[in-house]
Backbone as CSV, one residue per row, in Angstrom:
resi,resn,N_x,N_y,N_z,CA_x,CA_y,CA_z,C_x,C_y,C_z
1,MET,0.835,-1.207,0.000,0.000,0.000,0.000,0.871,1.259,0.000
2,THR,1.945,1.250,0.819,2.838,2.411,0.879,3.474,2.693,-0.476
3,THR,3.848,1.625,-1.166,4.462,1.783,-2.488,3.540,2.523,-3.444
4,PHE,2.267,2.162,-3.445,1.324,2.797,-4.369,1.011,4.242,-3.957
5,ILE,1.063,4.526,-2.671,0.877,5.911,-2.222,2.022,6.780,-2.717
6,ILE,3.245,6.268,-2.592,4.406,7.019,-3.079,4.350,7.155,-4.605
7,ALA,3.882,6.113,-5.286,3.724,6.197,-6.744,2.739,7.309,-7.111
8,GLN,1.656,7.393,-6.364,0.670,8.449,-6.614,1.270,9.827,-6.355
9,LEU,2.031,9.948,-5.277,2.682,11.219,-4.965,3.698,11.600,-6.043
10,THR,4.375,10.588,-6.596,5.346,10.839,-7.664,4.659,11.408,-8.899
11,ILE,3.515,10.836,-9.256,2.752,11.341,-10.403,2.254,12.755,-10.131
12,GLN,1.795,12.999,-8.907,1.330,14.338,-8.557,2.469,15.355,-8.602
13,GLU,3.684,14.908,-8.263,4.836,15.800,-8.309,5.157,16.207,-9.741
14,THR,5.027,15.268,-10.680,5.262,15.623,-12.084,4.196,16.603,-12.580
15,GLN,2.986,16.492,-12.048,1.940,17.446,-12.407,2.259,18.826,-11.832
16,ARG,2.714,18.846,-10.577,3.024,20.119,-9.922,4.160,20.845,-10.626
17,ARG,5.127,20.092,-11.102,6.266,20.697,-11.798,5.992,20.881,-13.294
18,ARG,4.781,20.567,-13.705,4.291,20.770,-15.074,4.999,19.904,-16.108
19,ILE,5.732,18.905,-15.647,6.398,17.995,-16.573,5.361,17.184,-17.330
20,LEU,4.366,16.699,-16.600,3.338,15.861,-17.202,2.560,16.618,-18.262
21,TRP,2.184,17.862,-17.940,1.367,18.643,-18.863,2.161,19.066,-20.109
22,ILE,3.408,19.463,-19.896,4.237,19.853,-21.044,4.481,18.654,-21.953
23,GLY,4.766,17.505,-21.342,4.975,16.293,-22.133,3.731,15.912,-22.925
24,GLY,2.566,16.047,-22.289,1.322,15.713,-22.973,1.017,16.659,-24.126
25,VAL,1.196,17.953,-23.888,0.923,18.943,-24.927,1.868,18.763,-26.104
26,MET,3.153,18.554,-25.821,4.120,18.380,-26.905,3.876,17.079,-27.667
27,ALA,3.410,16.048,-26.971,3.092,14.789,-27.644,1.929,14.986,-28.618
28,ILE,0.903,15.711,-28.182,-0.242,15.989,-29.057,0.194,16.839,-30.247
29,LEU,1.072,17.805,-29.991,1.578,18.643,-31.086,2.372,17.804,-32.086
30,PHE,3.177,16.898,-31.578,3.950,16.005,-32.443,3.026,15.164,-33.328
31,LEU,1.985,14.586,-32.725,1.040,13.767,-33.484,0.289,14.610,-34.510
32,LEU,-0.014,15.848,-34.155,-0.712,16.734,-35.079,0.148,17.015,-36.314
33,ILE,1.420,17.327,-36.082,2.330,17.599,-37.192,2.537,16.352,-38.048
34,PHE,2.712,15.206,-37.380,2.874,13.952,-38.123,1.631,13.650,-38.955
35,GLY,0.462,13.859,-38.367,-0.777,13.585,-39.083,-0.955,14.475,-40.300
36,ILE,-0.687,15.770,-40.140,-0.820,16.700,-41.266,0.196,16.364,-42.353
37,GLY,1.432,16.125,-41.954,2.465,15.777,-42.923,2.149,14.488,-43.661
38,THR,1.689,13.482,-42.914,1.347,12.199,-43.518,0.199,12.350,-44.523
39,HIS,-0.785,13.163,-44.168,-1.932,13.376,-45.061,-1.481,13.946,-46.407
40,PHE,-0.662,14.961,-46.368,-0.248,15.602,-47.616,0.732,14.739,-48.408
41,ILE,1.527,13.943,-47.716,2.420,13.018,-48.417,1.612,11.980,-49.186
42,PHE,0.630,11.383,-48.521,-0.199,10.390,-49.199,-1.066,11.031,-50.283
43,LEU,-1.470,12.277,-50.060,-2.241,12.981,-51.084,-1.422,13.141,-52.363
44,GLU,-0.145,13.472,-52.195,0.751,13.609,-53.349,0.949,12.265,-54.048
45,TRP,1.113,11.210,-53.264,1.288,9.880,-53.854,0.044,9.441,-54.617
46,GLU,-1.115,9.770,-54.068,-2.353,9.410,-54.750,-2.482,10.139,-56.086
47,GLU,-2.068,11.395,-56.121,-2.124,12.162,-57.374,-1.141,11.612,-58.401
48,GLN,0.004,11.107,-57.908,1.007,10.538,-58.818,0.777,9.052,-59.084
49,ASN,-0.270,8.501,-58.450,-0.644,7.099,-58.639,0.507,6.149,-58.278
50,VAL,1.128,6.425,-57.140,2.190,5.547,-56.636,1.543,4.322,-56.008
51,VAL,1.814,3.149,-56.555,1.174,1.923,-56.074,2.206,0.797,-56.013
52,GLY,1.727,-0.362,-55.573,2.553,-1.563,-55.584,3.622,-1.589,-54.508
53,GLU,4.726,-2.248,-54.833,5.799,-2.440,-53.851,6.438,-1.116,-53.450
54,THR,6.550,-0.195,-54.388,7.141,1.107,-54.070,6.325,1.827,-53.008
55,PHE,5.008,1.787,-53.149,4.129,2.427,-52.163,4.296,1.781,-50.795
56,ASP,4.321,0.454,-50.754,4.440,-0.256,-49.475,5.763,0.055,-48.781
57,ILE,6.862,0.061,-49.552,8.175,0.286,-48.961,8.324,1.717,-48.447
58,VAL,7.950,2.694,-49.286,8.133,4.093,-48.900,7.192,4.481,-47.768
59,SER,5.950,4.002,-47.792,5.025,4.304,-46.706,5.475,3.629,-45.412
60,GLY,6.023,2.418,-45.544,6.571,1.750,-44.367,7.753,2.496,-43.783
61,LEU,8.557,3.066,-44.673,9.696,3.866,-44.224,9.229,5.115,-43.477
62,LEU,8.125,5.704,-43.940,7.558,6.870,-43.263,7.128,6.516,-41.846
63,LEU,6.464,5.383,-41.699,6.048,4.945,-40.363,7.256,4.653,-39.480
64,SER,8.272,3.997,-40.050,9.475,3.672,-39.280,10.187,4.933,-38.800
65,ALA,10.215,5.960,-39.661,10.847,7.221,-39.270,10.093,7.871,-38.116
66,GLY,8.765,7.839,-38.186,7.969,8.399,-37.092,8.184,7.644,-35.798
67,LEU,8.212,6.324,-35.881,8.429,5.509,-34.686,9.832,5.700,-34.122
68,TYR,10.786,5.953,-35.001,12.156,6.194,-34.542,12.228,7.454,-33.673
69,VAL,11.527,8.501,-34.101,11.476,9.735,-33.310,10.765,9.481,-31.991
70,VAL,9.667,8.747,-32.050,8.931,8.406,-30.827,9.829,7.631,-29.869
71,ASN,10.572,6.689,-30.401,11.481,5.892,-29.580,12.496,6.773,-28.861
72,PHE,13.050,7.749,-29.584,14.014,8.664,-28.973,13.348,9.531,-27.897
73,LEU,12.131,9.972,-28.157,11.409,10.785,-27.176,11.109,9.987,-25.907
74,ILE,10.851,8.708,-26.059,10.610,7.845,-24.900,11.854,7.780,-24.019
75,ILE,13.018,7.646,-24.651,14.274,7.622,-23.891,14.477,8.948,-23.160
76,ILE,14.258,10.056,-23.872,14.432,11.380,-23.277,13.512,11.556,-22.075
77,MET,12.243,11.203,-22.240,11.278,11.368,-21.156,11.603,10.455,-19.980
78,SER,12.065,9.241,-20.260,12.409,8.308,-19.183,13.525,8.861,-18.305
79,VAL,14.491,9.513,-18.936,15.618,10.077,-18.180,15.217,11.369,-17.476
80,LEU,14.639,12.302,-18.223,14.389,13.634,-17.672,13.353,13.636,-16.548
81,THR,12.373,12.745,-16.617,11.356,12.734,-15.563,11.866,12.109,-14.270
82,SER,12.853,11.230,-14.366,13.278,10.483,-13.178,14.675,10.830,-12.682
83,VAL,15.423,11.650,-13.443,16.822,11.871,-13.095,16.981,12.583,-11.754
84,THR,15.997,13.388,-11.373,16.080,14.108,-10.093,15.279,13.434,-8.992
85,ALA,14.653,12.297,-9.286,13.699,11.693,-8.354,14.318,11.332,-7.008
86,VAL,15.563,10.871,-7.035,16.206,10.428,-5.797,17.322,11.383,-5.394
87,SER,18.214,11.696,-6.319,19.405,12.483,-5.986,19.063,13.877,-5.485
88,SER,18.108,14.551,-6.089,17.767,15.909,-5.651,17.124,15.901,-4.282
89,GLU,16.342,14.878,-3.981,15.723,14.788,-2.653,16.753,14.464,-1.580
90,ILE,17.797,13.735,-1.975,18.891,13.487,-1.029,19.670,14.775,-0.775
91,ASP,19.980,15.512,-1.840,20.747,16.753,-1.714,20.011,17.805,-0.888
92,THR,18.696,17.875,-1.047,17.906,18.881,-0.320,17.393,18.354,1.017
93,HIS,17.740,17.098,1.336,17.320,16.451,2.586,15.805,16.278,2.684
94,THR,15.116,16.392,1.563,13.675,16.157,1.562,13.361,14.709,1.882
95,ILE,14.214,13.815,1.428,13.982,12.394,1.627,14.011,12.031,3.101
96,GLU,14.759,12.780,3.909,14.856,12.483,5.325,13.520,12.707,6.026
97,THR,12.784,13.696,5.578,11.465,13.953,6.159,10.534,12.779,5.914
98,LEU,10.606,12.220,4.722,9.753,11.085,4.386,10.154,9.844,5.164
99,LEU,11.456,9.650,5.351,11.936,8.438,6.009,11.773,8.479,7.525
100,THR,11.412,9.636,8.096,11.114,9.689,9.527,9.784,9.016,9.842
101,LYS,8.968,8.844,8.832,7.699,8.147,8.992,7.954,6.640,8.896
102,PRO,6.969,5.814,9.274,7.155,4.354,9.198,7.139,3.857,7.755
103,VAL,8.154,4.260,7.009,8.267,3.888,5.604,9.644,3.258,5.375
104,ARG,9.662,2.110,4.757,10.932,1.460,4.440,11.584,2.146,3.239
105,ARG,12.896,2.134,3.219,13.603,2.808,2.125,13.282,2.191,0.773
106,TRP,13.206,0.887,0.719,12.938,0.236,-0.565,11.544,0.578,-1.080
107,GLU,10.617,0.859,-0.161,9.273,1.237,-0.578,9.280,2.597,-1.274
108,VAL,10.159,3.485,-0.827,10.268,4.803,-1.454,10.750,4.669,-2.892
109,ILE,11.824,3.906,-3.083,12.384,3.733,-4.423,11.414,2.996,-5.331
110,LEU,10.831,1.924,-4.821,9.898,1.149,-5.637,8.661,1.972,-5.988
111,GLY,8.194,2.770,-5.028,7.033,3.610,-5.298,7.313,4.631,-6.385
112,LYS,8.490,5.245,-6.329,8.857,6.194,-7.385,8.966,5.492,-8.732
113,TYR,9.525,4.311,-8.723,9.673,3.564,-9.972,8.308,3.230,-10.570
114,VAL,7.390,2.777,-9.732,6.042,2.444,-10.218,5.353,3.687,-10.771
115,GLY,5.527,4.818,-10.109,4.925,6.057,-10.586,5.445,6.458,-11.954
116,PHE,6.751,6.453,-12.104,7.344,6.820,-13.392,7.028,5.783,-14.472
117,ALA,6.967,4.503,-14.094,6.630,3.461,-15.054,5.199,3.637,-15.566
118,THR,4.304,4.067,-14.694,2.922,4.337,-15.103,2.872,5.473,-16.112
119,LEU,3.599,6.541,-15.835,3.662,7.668,-16.775,4.268,7.236,-18.102
120,LEU,5.293,6.391,-18.036,5.941,5.896,-19.250,4.964,5.099,-20.107
121,LEU,4.183,4.246,-19.460,3.200,3.439,-20.182,2.193,4.324,-20.911
122,VAL,1.693,5.334,-20.219,0.732,6.255,-20.832,1.376,6.999,-21.999
123,TYR,2.623,7.407,-21.833,3.327,8.161,-22.864,3.543,7.320,-24.119
124,VAL,3.912,6.061,-23.938,4.117,5.173,-25.090,2.803,4.932,-25.815
125,LEU,1.733,4.677,-25.056,0.434,4.441,-25.682,-0.053,5.683,-26.424
126,LEU,0.200,6.861,-25.848,-0.230,8.098,-26.492,0.577,8.371,-27.750
127,LEU,1.893,8.326,-27.641,2.751,8.686,-28.772,2.805,7.584,-29.833
128,ALA,3.298,6.414,-29.445,3.452,5.329,-30.425,2.101,4.829,-30.906
129,GLY,1.180,4.617,-29.969,-0.141,4.145,-30.361,-0.874,5.157,-31.221
130,GLY,-0.783,6.438,-30.862,-1.432,7.483,-31.651,-0.837,7.598,-33.039
131,LEU,0.486,7.495,-33.134,1.147,7.585,-34.440,0.733,6.431,-35.351
132,ILE,0.694,5.220,-34.794,0.277,4.058,-35.589,-1.174,4.201,-36.026
133,LEU,-2.025,4.700,-35.148,-3.436,4.885,-35.486,-3.600,5.892,-36.623
134,ILE,-2.894,7.016,-36.528,-2.967,8.044,-37.581,-2.500,7.476,-38.915
135,PHE,-1.382,6.766,-38.870,-0.833,6.179,-40.097,-1.796,5.173,-40.716
136,THR,-2.382,4.311,-39.900,-3.281,3.273,-40.402,-4.548,3.873,-41.000
137,LEU,-5.121,4.866,-40.313,-6.343,5.480,-40.807,-6.118,6.199,-42.139
138,ARG,-4.951,6.823,-42.312,-4.694,7.571,-43.542,-4.233,6.679,-44.691
139,SER,-3.441,5.662,-44.387,-2.851,4.845,-45.445,-3.651,3.585,-45.751
140,GLY,-4.353,3.086,-44.741,-5.055,1.819,-44.916,-4.151,0.612,-44.787
141,ILE,-2.900,0.842,-44.433,-1.929,-0.250,-44.297,-1.994,-0.803,-42.869
142,ILE,-2.030,-2.106,-42.752,-2.090,-2.752,-41.446,-0.683,-2.854,-40.858
143,VAL,-0.523,-2.346,-39.663,0.754,-2.454,-38.939,0.738,-3.753,-38.147
144,HIS,1.805,-4.494,-38.231,1.864,-5.825,-37.623,2.224,-5.758,-36.130
145,ASN,1.764,-6.753,-35.384,2.229,-7.029,-34.011,2.223,-5.793,-33.109
146,ILE,1.150,-5.019,-33.150,1.112,-3.759,-32.397,1.265,-3.968,-30.886
147,PRO,0.492,-4.856,-30.251,0.648,-5.014,-28.790,2.059,-5.434,-28.384
148,TYR,2.623,-6.398,-29.112,3.963,-6.894,-28.786,5.008,-5.806,-29.009
149,GLY,4.891,-5.084,-30.114,5.847,-4.015,-30.402,5.793,-2.898,-29.389
150,LEU,4.587,-2.490,-28.997,4.442,-1.430,-27.987,4.988,-1.894,-26.636
151,ALA,4.777,-3.174,-26.317,5.291,-3.707,-25.050,6.813,-3.641,-25.005
152,ILE,7.453,-3.908,-26.146,8.916,-3.839,-26.191,9.395,-2.395,-26.055
153,MET,8.657,-1.448,-26.631,9.021,-0.038,-26.482,8.875,0.396,-25.027
154,VAL,7.846,-0.107,-24.345,7.699,0.171,-22.908,8.864,-0.434,-22.137
155,LEU,9.237,-1.659,-22.490,10.354,-2.322,-21.819,11.639,-1.526,-21.990
156,GLN,11.843,-0.964,-23.167,13.031,-0.144,-23.392,13.052,1.056,-22.445
157,GLY,11.899,1.704,-22.284,11.819,2.814,-21.345,12.070,2.379,-19.916
158,LEU,11.604,1.188,-19.561,11.816,0.670,-18.198,13.288,0.371,-17.941
159,VAL,13.986,-0.088,-18.980,15.438,-0.312,-18.839,16.130,0.992,-18.482
160,VAL,15.826,2.051,-19.239,16.442,3.361,-18.978,16.024,3.887,-17.616
161,LEU,14.763,3.711,-17.274,14.261,4.174,-15.980,14.981,3.486,-14.826
162,SER,15.208,2.186,-14.947,15.920,1.442,-13.899,17.345,1.961,-13.723
163,VAL,18.011,2.216,-14.851,19.374,2.734,-14.804,19.408,4.114,-14.142
164,THR,18.456,4.962,-14.479,18.422,6.316,-13.921,18.125,6.288,-12.428
165,ILE,17.203,5.436,-12.013,16.888,5.308,-10.586,18.099,4.777,-9.820
166,LEU,18.794,3.794,-10.390,19.999,3.269,-9.746,21.051,4.364,-9.624
167,GLY,21.276,5.105,-10.701,22.264,6.181,-10.647,21.913,7.225,-9.613
168,GLY,20.619,7.494,-9.444,20.193,8.497,-8.478,20.488,8.130,-7.037
169,THR,20.675,6.838,-6.764,20.966,6.423,-5.390,22.420,6.673,-4.997
170,ARG,23.279,6.937,-5.999,24.701,7.119,-5.706,25.308,8.366,-6.339
171,LEU,24.724,8.868,-7.414,25.322,9.970,-8.170,24.529,11.254,-7.976
172,SER,25.174,12.365,-8.287,24.461,13.639,-8.316,23.512,13.663,-9.506
173,THR,22.623,14.635,-9.530,21.637,14.712,-10.605,22.308,14.853,-11.966
174,LEU,23.270,15.762,-12.084,23.950,15.984,-13.355,24.732,14.752,-13.784
175,ALA,25.479,14.165,-12.857,26.271,12.972,-13.185,25.355,11.817,-13.580
176,ASN,24.222,11.720,-12.929,23.268,10.663,-13.238,22.719,10.817,-14.656
177,GLY,22.376,12.043,-15.027,21.886,12.284,-16.387,22.925,11.961,-17.438
178,VAL,24.160,12.384,-17.183,25.255,12.089,-18.121,25.461,10.585,-18.220
179,PHE,25.426,9.908,-17.089,25.615,8.454,-17.047,24.555,7.735,-17.893
180,ALA,23.295,8.114,-17.721,22.204,7.455,-18.450,22.300,7.707,-19.953
181,PHE,22.544,8.959,-20.338,22.610,9.285,-21.763,23.841,8.676,-22.428
182,MET,24.959,8.603,-21.694,26.159,8.002,-22.270,25.985,6.502,-22.466
183,LEU,25.282,5.849,-21.543,24.992,4.430,-21.729,24.112,4.216,-22.950
184,TYR,23.131,5.100,-23.124,22.269,5.009,-24.292,23.081,5.238,-25.576
185,GLY,23.987,6.222,-25.541,24.847,6.476,-26.697,25.740,5.290,-27.003
186,LEU,26.246,4.633,-25.964,27.071,3.442,-26.147,26.280,2.338,-26.855
187,ALA,25.043,2.145,-26.412,24.193,1.132,-27.032,23.873,1.494,-28.477
188,PHE,23.666,2.786,-28.725,23.321,3.245,-30.071,24.463,2.978,-31.048
189,ILE,25.683,3.387,-30.692,26.807,3.204,-31.601,27.152,1.716,-31.726
190,GLY,26.957,0.967,-30.638,27.195,-0.471,-30.701,26.235,-1.168,-31.649
191,GLY,24.990,-0.692,-31.683,24.022,-1.257,-32.608,24.413,-1.013,-34.056
192,TRP,24.932,0.179,-34.344,25.405,0.482,-35.704,26.604,-0.382,-36.075
193,VAL,27.521,-0.568,-35.142,28.696,-1.409,-35.407,28.264,-2.837,-35.717
194,GLU,27.315,-3.349,-34.941,26.824,-4.710,-35.183,26.122,-4.800,-36.538
195,GLN,25.339,-3.784,-36.882,24.610,-3.784,-38.147,25.560,-3.789,-39.338
196,ILE,26.560,-2.901,-39.296,27.539,-2.843,-40.390,28.377,-4.107,-40.427
197,GLY,28.750,-4.610,-39.244,29.527,-5.843,-39.186,28.771,-7.028,-39.761
198,SER,27.462,-7.080,-39.511,26.643,-8.154,-40.073,26.568,-8.046,-41.586
199,LEU,26.456,-6.815,-42.082,26.395,-6.593,-43.528,27.693,-7.009,-44.208
200,LEU,28.834,-6.719,-43.550,30.149,-7.045,-44.107,30.637,-8.429,-43.695
201,ARG,29.815,-9.124,-42.894,30.173,-10.454,-42.379,31.463,-10.418,-41.561
202,ASN,31.570,-9.368,-40.742,32.723,-9.216,-39.842,32.292,-9.643,-38.442
203,GLU,32.745,-10.790,-38.003,32.299,-11.350,-36.726,32.751,-10.501,-35.534
204,THR,33.928,-9.876,-35.653,34.424,-9.055,-34.544,33.498,-7.867,-34.292
205,ALA,33.086,-7.194,-35.369,32.178,-6.060,-35.240,30.833,-6.496,-34.665
206,VAL,30.361,-7.660,-35.107,29.093,-8.189,-34.583,29.218,-8.469,-33.095
207,ASP,30.345,-9.055,-32.679,30.564,-9.361,-31.266,30.617,-8.085,-30.426
208,ILE,31.212,-7.022,-30.970,31.246,-5.733,-30.254,29.828,-5.207,-30.044
209,GLY,29.006,-5.304,-31.092,27.623,-4.864,-30.970,26.854,-5.661,-29.936
210,ILE,27.076,-6.966,-29.919,26.399,-7.823,-28.938,26.836,-7.463,-27.521
211,ALA,28.130,-7.183,-27.355,28.648,-6.818,-26.032,28.004,-5.529,-25.520
212,THR,27.853,-4.540,-26.400,27.217,-3.283,-25.973,25.741,-3.501,-25.657
213,SER,25.109,-4.439,-26.345,23.710,-4.757,-26.048,23.573,-5.387,-24.668
214,LEU,24.585,-6.117,-24.249,24.559,-6.698,-22.904,24.764,-5.628,-21.841
215,ILE,25.570,-4.610,-22.159,25.792,-3.512,-21.209,24.555,-2.637,-21.085
216,MET,23.903,-2.354,-22.223,22.700,-1.517,-22.240,21.824,-1.993,-23.399
217,PRO,20.759,-2.742,-23.134,20.000,-3.393,-24.222,18.922,-2.524,-24.868
218,THR,19.093,-1.208,-24.884,18.062,-0.343,-25.460,17.993,-0.444,-26.978
219,GLU,19.132,-0.406,-27.652,19.138,-0.399,-29.118,18.603,-1.710,-29.679
220,ILE,18.938,-2.814,-29.040,18.468,-4.106,-29.523,16.965,-4.210,-29.364
221,LEU,16.413,-3.560,-28.339,14.964,-3.557,-28.152,14.277,-2.731,-29.233
222,TRP,14.890,-1.592,-29.599,14.325,-0.795,-30.691,14.324,-1.585,-31.995
223,LYS,15.416,-2.286,-32.276,15.500,-3.084,-33.493,14.433,-4.187,-33.495
224,LYS,14.214,-4.776,-32.335,13.210,-5.834,-32.245,11.813,-5.274,-32.479
225,ALA,11.508,-4.141,-31.871,10.198,-3.519,-32.070,9.990,-3.154,-33.536
226,LEU,11.028,-2.592,-34.169,10.925,-2.203,-35.572,10.714,-3.415,-36.468
227,SER,11.400,-4.509,-36.179,11.247,-5.716,-36.997,9.846,-6.299,-36.863
228,LEU,9.197,-6.044,-35.740,7.823,-6.503,-35.563,6.828,-5.600,-36.292
229,PHE,7.022,-4.288,-36.150,6.114,-3.334,-36.790,6.244,-3.349,-38.310
230,GLN,7.493,-3.362,-38.793,7.759,-3.178,-40.218,8.734,-4.236,-40.740
231,PRO,8.346,-5.491,-40.807,9.285,-6.528,-41.276,9.708,-6.342,-42.725
232,GLN,8.829,-5.800,-43.581,9.165,-5.641,-44.992,10.166,-4.530,-45.222
233,VAL,10.222,-3.542,-44.321,11.184,-2.445,-44.451,12.454,-2.758,-43.699
234,SER,12.292,-3.303,-42.503,13.455,-3.497,-41.633,14.433,-4.521,-42.176
235,THR,13.977,-5.421,-43.044,14.880,-6.433,-43.593,15.374,-6.085,-44.988
236,SER,15.039,-4.885,-45.465,15.447,-4.484,-46.810,16.802,-3.798,-46.770
237,PHE,17.709,-4.205,-47.646,19.040,-3.601,-47.696,19.034,-2.284,-48.460
238,ASN,17.878,-1.912,-49.013,17.784,-0.641,-49.722,17.702,0.543,-48.765
239,PHE,17.457,0.278,-47.494,17.316,1.350,-46.516,18.312,1.115,-45.390
240,ALA,19.379,1.886,-45.399,20.401,1.751,-44.367,20.020,2.592,-43.161
241,GLY,20.892,2.556,-42.151,20.656,3.390,-40.988,19.765,2.721,-39.963
242,PRO,19.042,3.511,-39.177,18.259,2.951,-38.074,17.036,2.176,-38.527
243,PHE,16.712,2.166,-39.841,15.525,1.497,-40.323,15.827,0.165,-41.001
244,ALA,17.088,-0.214,-41.076,17.464,-1.496,-41.666,18.023,-2.406,-40.589
245,ILE,17.623,-3.660,-40.614,18.083,-4.613,-39.616,18.747,-5.769,-40.354
246,THR,20.061,-5.750,-40.377,20.800,-6.802,-41.069,21.061,-7.993,-40.156
247,SER,20.924,-7.772,-38.850,21.096,-8.853,-37.885,19.848,-8.898,-37.008
248,GLN,19.013,-9.900,-37.195,17.735,-9.978,-36.504,17.938,-10.206,-35.002
249,PRO,17.311,-9.366,-34.156,17.442,-9.549,-32.708,16.818,-10.866,-32.265
250,SER,17.464,-11.518,-31.329,16.963,-12.787,-30.804,15.911,-12.543,-29.725
251,ASP,14.951,-13.461,-29.636,13.954,-13.384,-28.562,14.622,-13.538,-27.200
252,LEU,15.781,-14.180,-27.180,16.513,-14.340,-25.928,16.932,-12.993,-25.355
253,MET,17.194,-12.012,-26.225,17.567,-10.680,-25.765,16.408,-9.980,-25.065
254,ILE,15.183,-10.315,-25.434,14.020,-9.760,-24.736,13.998,-10.269,-23.296
255,GLN,14.243,-11.543,-23.141,14.301,-12.117,-21.797,15.456,-11.512,-21.006
256,TYR,16.585,-11.310,-21.683,17.727,-10.687,-21.015,17.381,-9.277,-20.551
257,ALA,16.677,-8.509,-21.385,16.310,-7.136,-21.033,15.377,-7.106,-19.832
258,VAL,14.463,-8.066,-19.759,13.574,-8.148,-18.594,14.389,-8.424,-17.334
259,GLY,15.289,-9.404,-17.417,16.145,-9.706,-16.272,17.059,-8.549,-15.913
260,TYR,17.592,-7.876,-16.929,18.461,-6.707,-16.732,17.722,-5.626,-15.952
261,THR,16.484,-5.343,-16.355,15.688,-4.319,-15.685,15.442,-4.683,-14.227
262,ALA,15.099,-5.955,-13.983,14.822,-6.405,-12.623,16.064,-6.320,-11.738
263,VAL,17.208,-6.756,-12.261,18.449,-6.746,-11.473,18.883,-5.320,-11.146
264,VAL,18.831,-4.425,-12.140,19.226,-3.033,-11.911,18.306,-2.380,-10.883
265,LEU,17.011,-2.676,-10.962,16.072,-2.122,-9.981,16.368,-2.659,-8.581
266,LEU,16.659,-3.942,-8.483,17.005,-4.525,-7.179,18.276,-3.899,-6.616
267,LEU,19.245,-3.613,-7.489,20.466,-2.933,-7.043,20.146,-1.530,-6.520
268,ALA,19.215,-0.862,-7.174,18.815,0.470,-6.716,18.176,0.388,-5.327
269,LEU,17.305,-0.593,-5.124,16.672,-0.777,-3.811,17.719,-1.078,-2.729
270,TYR,18.681,-1.926,-3.082,19.724,-2.301,-2.124,20.630,-1.112,-1.812
271,ASN,21.085,-0.399,-2.843,21.993,0.728,-2.650,21.374,1.797,-1.762
272,PHE,20.110,2.113,-2.023,19.462,3.163,-1.230,19.230,2.712,0.205
273,SER,18.966,1.418,0.389,18.759,0.904,1.735,20.019,0.964,2.581
274,LYS,21.200,0.853,1.908,22.474,0.834,2.624,23.164,2.177,2.676
275,ARG,22.636,3.171,1.950,23.314,4.471,1.860,23.117,5.276,3.137
276,ASP,24.190,5.984,3.547,24.114,6.903,4.676,23.505,8.228,4.194
277,LEU,22.505,8.695,4.891,21.845,9.959,4.523,22.167,11.042,5.538
């Protein structure tokens, strides 16, 4: 019960600091711009009578590009909403007031995590779900594996959230933010190295990419979600960059990411329980 009370207070704190409202308004603005742009793009294609495989590939690429931006926004929101959740309260001694009550330390951390995870879930459903809905209604193209793909995008946000919460138990707010973003950058560049290595059949490059995925499995989760949403685009060698998947992510990596999230969260609970305040 205490955990859910703290989760509720965490959500209320994001409302008080206007993070929730700004995020919601900007998400709606993003969907509005995407919807208007998508409408006029398809209108032009209809006038030029673009059909067949070309239409499917290019329209799929449009959806993948939109989802790629959404994916990046999810990472940004996961870090920015939670980076001050623990460290700033420790620095200002606000956390000490809460811990004078009959509340266990792990309940505080878990409650904050549940609160931010709830916001993350809503954000993914609003942004990714809204973007897919707009695309489907305008194009008539069926997007594959929507529930599974959205769940993986949520899992990616939870991975980042766990890392940020763990960092907050030991690092300052600024150092924690740098730590989280640098880990994400490491995973991003590692994913590119693995992709190029797979294309060139260079096992060393592929192994480097796999190693970075073990350190931070965010990029591999994005690749998995993309391969579910857009299999016809993601496996095409005509589209390089973040929209081409030359090395298919294993389902085992999904299980690893779940375990990774759980272990990092448990470390955060343990670290905060043992920390001197």
